[in-house]
KETORBA-134526 format. One record per residue (C-alpha): x, y, z. Coordinates in steps of 0.2 Angstrom, whole numbers, padded with zeros to 4 digits, always signed. Layout:
KETORBA-134526
XYZ;...
END
This chain:
KETORBA-134526
-0363-0287+0075;-0371-0305+0078;-0366-0310+0062;-0347-0305+0067;-0347-0313+0082;-0353-0329+0073;-0342-0328+0061;-0326-0326+0075;-0334-0341+0084;-0334-0351+0067;-0315-0347+0064;-0311-0352+0081;-0320-0367+0078;-0311-0371+0062;-0295-0366+0070;-0297-0379+0086;-0301-0393+0073;-0286-0389+0062;-0275-0390+0077;-0282-0406+0083;-0280-0413+0067;-0264-0406+0065;-0258-0415+0083;-0268-0432+0078;-0259-0435+0061;-0242-0429+0066;-0237-0446+0074;-0248-0456+0060;-0232-0467+0057;-0231-0473+0076;-0248-0477+0077;-0248-0485+0060;-0232-0496+0068;-0244-0500+0084;-0258-0505+0074;-0249-0520+0065;-0241-0525+0082;-0241-0544+0084;-0241-0540+0104;-0255-0539+0117;-0259-0521+0121;-0272-0514+0134;-0276-0501+0144;-0278-0505+0163;-0285-0491+0175;-0274-0489+0193;-0284-0483+0206;-0275-0475+0222;-0285-0464+0233;-0298-0453+0221;-0290-0453+0206;-0289-0466+0193;-0275-0465+0181;-0276-0473+0164;-0260-0486+0160;-0256-0492+0143;-0249-0510+0145;-0239-0519+0131;-0233-0537+0135;-0220-0547+0125;-0221-0563+0116;-0210-0574+0127;-0213-0590+0137;-0203-0583+0151;-0207-0570+0166;-0201-0554+0159;-0193-0539+0168;-0205-0523+0170;-0204-0507+0163;-0214-0490+0168;-0213-0477+0155;-0215-0459+0160;-0220-0449+0143;-0214-0433+0136;-0221-0415+0139;-0233-0420+0126;-0241-0432+0135;-0245-0452+0131;-0244-0449+0112;-0244-0463+0099;-0226-0462+0098;-0223-0466+0119;-0237-0481+0117;-0226-0486+0099;-0210-0484+0109;-0218-0493+0123;-0223-0508+0110;-0205-0507+0102;-0198-0513+0122;-0210-0525+0123;-0204-0532+0105;-0186-0534+0116;-0195-0546+0129;-0201-0533+0142;-0216-0529+0149;-0221-0511+0148;-0233-0499+0159;-0235-0484+0151;-0246-0472+0162;-0256-0457+0155;-0251-0444+0169;-0265-0432+0161;-0277-0445+0166;-0294-0435+0172;-0286-0418+0167;-0292-0417+0150;-0309-0411+0143;-0322-0420+0149;-0313-0429+0160;-0301-0437+0147;-0284-0439+0145;-0271-0435+0132;-0279-0439+0119;-0292-0426+0123;-0283-0412+0123;-0288-0401+0106;-0270-0395+0102;-0249-0400+0107;-0249-0384+0115;-0264-0386+0128;-0256-0404+0130;-0238-0395+0136;-0249-0385+0146;-0257-0395+0154;-0242-0409+0158;-0232-0393+0164;-0245-0388+0178;-0245-0408+0185;-0243-0407+0203;-0226-0416+0207;-0234-0426+0222;-0249-0430+0212;-0236-0437+0197;-0227-0446+0210;-0244-0455+0218;-0247-0460+0200;-0232-0467+0197;-0233-0477+0213;-0246-0484+0207;-0241-0491+0193;-0225-0497+0200;-0235-0507+0211;-0245-0512+0196;-0229-0518+0189;-0224-0526+0202;-0240-0537+0205;-0239-0543+0186;-0241-0562+0188;-0229-0562+0169;-0216-0552+0179;-0201-0558+0184;-0199-0546+0200;-0188-0534+0195;-0195-0515+0189;-0184-0502+0180;-0191-0484+0175;-0187-0475+0159;-0193-0456+0156;-0191-0445+0142;-0190-0427+0142;-0201-0420+0155;-0202-0438+0158;-0185-0440+0161;-0181-0429+0174;-0197-0436+0183;-0188-0452+0181;-0173-0447+0190;-0184-0439+0203;-0192-0454+0204;-0177-0464+0208;-0176-0452+0225;-0192-0459+0230;-0193-0478+0225;-0182-0490+0234;-0187-0505+0222;-0179-0500+0208;-0165-0512+0196;-0163-0496+0186;-0167-0479+0183;-0166-0473+0164;-0165-0454+0162;-0168-0448+0142;-0163-0429+0141;-0169-0423+0158;-0164-0414+0173;-0157-0420+0189;-0165-0416+0206;-0158-0407+0219;-0155-0419+0230;-0148-0435+0226;-0144-0444+0242;-0159-0455+0242;-0156-0463+0228;-0151-0482+0228;-0155-0488+0211;-0139-0485+0197;-0146-0470+0185;-0140-0470+0165;-0141-0454+0157;-0145-0453+0138;-0141-0434+0131;-0139-0424+0114;-0123-0416+0109;-0134-0401+0103;-0146-0396+0120;-0140-0383+0130;-0154-0376+0141;-0154-0390+0152;-0135-0395+0150;-0128-0380+0161;-0135-0393+0176;-0128-0409+0171;-0108-0406+0179;-0117-0401+0195;-0129-0417+0194;-0114-0427+0189;-0103-0422+0204;-0117-0423+0218;-0121-0441+0209;-0101-0445+0212;-0101-0435+0231;-0114-0445+0235;-0109-0461+0231;-0122-0464+0218;-0119-0475+0202;-0124-0463+0187;-0117-0465+0169;-0123-0451+0154;-0118-0452+0138;-0118-0438+0126;-0123-0442+0107;-0117-0429+0097;-0126-0420+0081;-0141-0426+0089;-0156-0414+0096;-0169-0414+0111;-0180-0427+0109;-0169-0439+0098;-0177-0453+0103;-0192-0448+0095;-0189-0436+0080;-0174-0450+0076;-0187-0463+0071;-0199-0449+0063;-0199-0454+0044;-0200-0434+0042;-0183-0431+0052;-0172-0419+0044;-0156-0422+0056;-0146-0436+0053;-0138-0435+0071;-0154-0439+0077;-0156-0453+0068;-0139-0462+0074;-0142-0455+0093;-0160-0465+0092;-0150-0481+0086;-0136-0480+0099;-0146-0476+0114;-0159-0489+0110;-0146-0502+0109;-0138-0495+0123;-0154-0495+0134;-0160-0513+0128;-0143-0520+0132;-0145-0514+0152;-0161-0519+0151;-0156-0536+0145;-0148-0539+0162;-0163-0536+0172;-0168-0554+0163;-0156-0563+0175;-0143-0553+0184;-0142-0534+0191;-0141-0522+0180;-0122-0516+0177;-0112-0508+0166;-0116-0510+0147;-0097-0514+0140;-0100-0496+0128;-0106-0484+0144;-0092-0494+0156;-0081-0489+0143;-0083-0470+0144;-0070-0462+0155;-0073-0443+0163;-0072-0430+0150;-0075-0441+0138;-0091-0446+0126;-0097-0456+0112;-0096-0448+0094;-0109-0452+0080;-0098-0466+0075;-0099-0474+0094;-0081-0471+0095;-0075-0460+0111;-0070-0441+0109;-0062-0429+0122;-0075-0419+0127;-0080-0406+0140;-0093-0411+0151;-0109-0418+0143;-0124-0404+0137;-0142-0408+0139;-0158-0400+0138;-0177-0406+0142;-0193-0395+0144;-0196-0394+0164;-0214-0388+0169;-0210-0369+0168;-0206-0372+0147;-0219-0375+0135;-0203-0372+0122;-0206-0385+0108;-0191-0398+0102;-0184-0393+0084;-0193-0410+0079;-0208-0411+0090;-0222-0418+0079;
END
């Protein structure tokens, strides 16, 4: 009996180690890019109340002051991809602050990197209290506004779970120059929003897509600026999956390239003038969306999907 218990424990330990190894190696390509980046990276503790949130901060190599972007990670936590995405935006001339919203909630009081598996990370992010997340994002935004190298302009960009949080944060924060939502749902009440909101969605998403027409109608009725674009033949999480060397969906790569170009184009306007429509986004008329080649195609309302706090379903290309 004792030997059976010991054997079971060894099997469990082996399974946990294998799961952790799989998670840690899943984004080696992203970590490799970070390791060779010439830009300055640092972790900054952001304290508010009784909490301390660790934030990954990246600076661009520029001579002038730069806009600051708060990056909200996916439901997979502050992964190597999230940090690599922050570095990639910094390469375009922006300071990026990426808070680890799992700070203090991981094993031994750690954050995202301490969880033994992707499933454990997903469950932990799904369980985060909305008010705590808002307070953490406030701490990140407050810090971002005070960075001496910043030009005083602040944007928020979120992916997946973070896309929904980015949209929600726009209802709370009044000093945003722009808000960027990647495949995330809209908030129940959009009336407090003051910043323009730019949406990036995948044509092959379905779950949250049912909510997008209502969000679009609500933003229009409230007189808010909302420009959603759907990228055809792409799946949920295409910004990550599209640059993964193991990606097998061509539409993800194409969507990733087009969406990144659009994102940077909009962010660039924060370097001098208020954010306005990019040429690609402003050319989209109601009932139209970009196809894979960047041309316009007549379509039904855009369809999107994202993880929310009640779902632990993984995207098809989640690793």
